Structures are given as C-alpha cells and as structure tokens.
Backbone as a chain_set.jsonl record, in Angstrom:
{"seq": "XXXXXXXXXXXXXXXXXXXXXXXXXXXXXXXXXXXXXXXXXXXXXXXXXXXXXXXXXXXXXXXX", "coords": {"N": [[58.324, 55.132, 20.018], [56.243, 57.769, 19.74], [55.782, 60.773, 18.077], [53.924, 63.652, 18.061], [53.149, 66.107, 16.399], [52.452, 69.542, 15.221], [52.995, 71.074, 12.451], [53.637, 74.008, 10.489], [53.656, 74.896, 6.863], [54.285, 77.774, 5.114], [53.543, 79.022, 2.457], [54.586, 81.53, 1.171], [57.28, 81.104, 2.506], [57.833, 78.727, 1.699], [58.678, 79.291, -1.357], [60.421, 81.203, -0.97], [62.543, 80.052, 0.511], [63.209, 77.523, -0.415], [64.653, 75.902, -3.248], [63.778, 74.715, -6.545], [64.142, 71.89, -6.666], [64.481, 71.372, -4.279], [61.946, 71.875, -3.324], [60.246, 70.085, -4.909], [61.246, 67.776, -4.24], [59.674, 68.135, -1.448], [57.039, 68.008, -2.06], [56.745, 65.554, -3.143], [57.331, 64.18, -0.687], [54.786, 65.2, 0.975], [52.891, 64.106, -0.622], [53.172, 61.221, -0.443], [53.153, 61.054, 2.333], [50.12, 61.378, 2.538], [49.179, 59.604, 0.962], [49.99, 57.13, 2.328], [48.389, 57.798, 4.902], [45.577, 57.452, 3.992], [45.636, 54.844, 3.517], [45.781, 53.582, 5.587], [43.434, 54.243, 6.56], [41.721, 52.832, 5.006], [39.262, 50.34, 4.577], [39.636, 48.593, 2.657], [42.028, 47.897, 1.717], [44.398, 45.535, 1.322], [46.199, 43.445, 4.167], [48.754, 42.072, 6.051], [50.137, 39.492, 7.733], [53.265, 38.666, 9.826], [54.521, 35.938, 10.884], [56.256, 33.727, 12.653], [58.189, 33.935, 11.074], [57.206, 34.002, 8.484], [55.02, 34.933, 5.777], [51.741, 35.562, 6.212], [48.196, 35.86, 4.945], [45.586, 37.118, 6.376], [42.467, 35.519, 7.572], [39.745, 36.463, 5.469], [36.98, 38.259, 7.115], [33.72, 36.939, 7.635], [30.721, 38.315, 6.111], [27.639, 38.613, 7.245]], "CA": [[58.211, 56.836, 20.214], [55.531, 58.199, 18.824], [56.115, 62.238, 18.232], [52.989, 64.386, 17.829], [53.566, 67.901, 16.41], [51.739, 70.059, 14.205], [53.873, 71.9, 11.587], [52.601, 74.82, 9.332], [54.608, 75.573, 6.301], [53.787, 78.842, 4.614], [53.624, 79.02, 0.62], [55.545, 82.303, 1.079], [58.444, 80.293, 2.749], [58.55, 77.684, 0.507], [59.287, 80.441, -2.323], [61.621, 82.117, -0.216], [63.775, 79.501, 0.76], [63.336, 76.487, -1.088], [64.619, 75.899, -4.548], [62.764, 73.818, -7.078], [64.49, 70.525, -6.244], [63.725, 71.003, -2.862], [60.09, 72.244, -3.349], [59.797, 68.523, -5.803], [61.156, 66.796, -3.015], [58.814, 68.5, -0.544], [55.627, 67.617, -2.706], [56.685, 64.25, -3.083], [56.951, 63.508, 1.111], [53.775, 64.812, 1.357], [52.245, 62.91, -1.327], [53.562, 60.079, 0.2], [52.009, 61.136, 3.628], [48.883, 61.647, 2.475], [49.337, 58.141, 0.41], [49.958, 56.698, 3.537], [47.37, 57.916, 5.734], [44.671, 57.061, 3.037], [45.787, 53.441, 3.274], [45.3, 53.359, 6.976], [42.045, 54.278, 7.144], [40.93, 52.146, 3.756], [39.401, 49.225, 4.915], [39.541, 47.784, 1.412], [43.434, 47.834, 1.596], [44.834, 44.14, 2.128], [46.93, 43.546, 5.355], [49.403, 40.601, 6.103], [51.08, 39.648, 9.344], [54.536, 38.144, 9.632], [54.445, 35.307, 12.072], [57.595, 32.363, 12.694], [59.01, 34.228, 9.502], [56.118, 33.334, 7.404], [53.993, 36.026, 5.232], [50.308, 35.361, 6.244], [47.21, 36.554, 4.739], [44.639, 36.88, 7.502], [41.385, 35.328, 6.644], [38.725, 37.291, 5.753], [35.853, 38.122, 8.129], [32.647, 36.81, 6.658], [29.695, 39.401, 6.583], [26.324, 37.749, 7.219]], "C": [[57.127, 56.747, 19.251], [55.299, 59.531, 19.132], [54.581, 62.903, 17.772], [53.081, 65.818, 17.95], [52.981, 68.449, 15.191], [52.857, 70.884, 13.134], [53.446, 72.51, 10.227], [53.732, 75.177, 8.371], [53.536, 76.356, 4.925], [54.244, 79.165, 3.23], [55.009, 80.33, 0.308], [57.203, 81.862, 1.504], [59.156, 79.624, 2.149], [59.07, 78.09, -0.609], [60.486, 80.999, -2.034], [62.762, 81.419, -0.102], [64.308, 78.275, 0.366], [63.601, 76.461, -2.631], [63.887, 74.94, -5.47], [63.02, 72.488, -7.035], [63.963, 70.547, -5.049], [62.19, 70.943, -2.341], [59.215, 70.709, -4.119], [59.977, 67.62, -4.66], [60.24, 66.828, -1.609], [57.151, 67.851, -0.972], [55.804, 65.949, -2.472], [56.63, 63.582, -1.76], [55.514, 63.811, 1.099], [52.482, 64.418, 0.629], [51.887, 61.559, -0.828], [53.002, 60.059, 1.529], [50.801, 60.854, 3.565], [48.456, 60.241, 1.685], [48.794, 56.888, 1.491], [49.084, 56.587, 4.66], [46.222, 57.372, 5.268], [44.862, 55.305, 3.499], [45.514, 53.031, 4.807], [43.99, 53.641, 7.187], [40.915, 53.873, 5.954], [40.325, 51.138, 4.333], [39.457, 48.093, 3.542], [41.251, 47.358, 1.295], [43.965, 46.428, 2.089], [46.223, 44.041, 3.251], [47.282, 41.904, 5.485], [49.943, 40.608, 7.012], [52.247, 38.505, 9.231], [54.436, 36.916, 11.265], [55.193, 33.978, 11.537], [58.146, 33.04, 11.462], [58.189, 33.651, 8.449], [55.124, 34.434, 7.219], [52.615, 35.093, 5.273], [49.215, 36.509, 6.018], [46.346, 36.253, 5.758], [43.236, 36.477, 6.569], [40.379, 36.343, 6.501], [37.768, 37.196, 6.72], [34.769, 38.143, 6.842], [31.449, 37.61, 7.082], [28.458, 38.577, 6.437], [25.166, 38.512, 7.002]], "O": [[57.017, 55.992, 18.285], [54.732, 59.791, 20.193], [54.166, 62.273, 16.8], [53.099, 66.55, 18.94], [53.037, 67.789, 14.154], [53.757, 71.295, 13.867], [53.059, 71.925, 9.216], [54.733, 75.712, 8.848], [52.639, 75.931, 4.197], [55.387, 79.577, 3.029], [55.994, 80.209, -0.419], [58.173, 82.27, 0.865], [60.369, 79.599, 1.941], [59.973, 77.386, -1.062], [61.416, 81.215, -2.811], [63.853, 81.862, -0.462], [65.45, 77.885, 0.609], [62.746, 77.015, -3.322], [63.209, 74.187, -4.771], [62.082, 71.773, -7.386], [63.033, 69.804, -4.737], [61.559, 70.34, -1.473], [58.045, 70.361, -3.958], [59.118, 66.873, -4.192], [60.094, 65.869, -0.852], [56.344, 67.349, -0.19], [55.088, 65.267, -1.739], [55.987, 62.54, -1.627], [54.797, 62.815, 1.202], [51.344, 64.398, 1.097], [50.81, 60.964, -0.782], [52.372, 59.061, 1.878], [50.282, 60.129, 4.413], [47.306, 59.845, 1.871], [47.822, 56.133, 1.525], [48.967, 55.556, 5.321], [45.646, 56.689, 6.116], [43.825, 54.72, 3.81], [44.935, 51.961, 4.996], [43.462, 53.142, 8.181], [39.759, 54.285, 5.852], [41.25, 50.698, 5.016], [39.3, 46.877, 3.658], [41.512, 46.338, 0.658], [43.941, 46.223, 3.303], [47.234, 44.678, 2.957], [46.601, 40.913, 5.221], [50.398, 41.685, 7.398], [52.05, 37.507, 8.537], [54.303, 37.269, 12.436], [54.965, 33.342, 10.509], [58.697, 32.193, 10.759], [58.624, 32.847, 7.625], [54.462, 34.879, 8.156], [52.432, 34.116, 4.547], [49.179, 37.619, 6.549], [46.302, 35.071, 6.099], [42.938, 36.846, 5.433], [40.172, 37.092, 7.455], [37.618, 36.096, 7.251], [34.734, 38.758, 5.776], [31.13, 37.63, 8.271], [28.338, 37.865, 5.44], [24.064, 37.963, 6.958]]}, "num_chains": 1, "name": "protein.A"}
C-alpha cells in the first residue's frame, strides 16, 4: 500500500511543540529519508537480488 501525502512542518510549530530530544529525532528521520531518496536515484548504488534464499549481485551492464 503506497501512501502519498504532503506534510508541511513549520519552524514555529517545531519550536513551540517539540523539546530538544524530539527535534533531534525529527532531524534524524528527515536526514534518513533524504539519504534513502538519494540512494533510489543514484545510478552508482549497488543493488542485489534475493533468489531462492541466495543473495545475488546482478551482472553489470556493459556499455559499448
């Protein structure tokens, strides 16, 4: 199930409602999401496949 929803966080709300620990957690989550999005679009990232319980590294495409 893919959910697509835009959430806007305002700095004033973050400062008003979150303590320092919560701000740190929010920062960590946002950082992780950015890293995962970058990995999805990075053609240099290695990808592996699991086939019959075996971790396989797909053959690289040869560019001529």
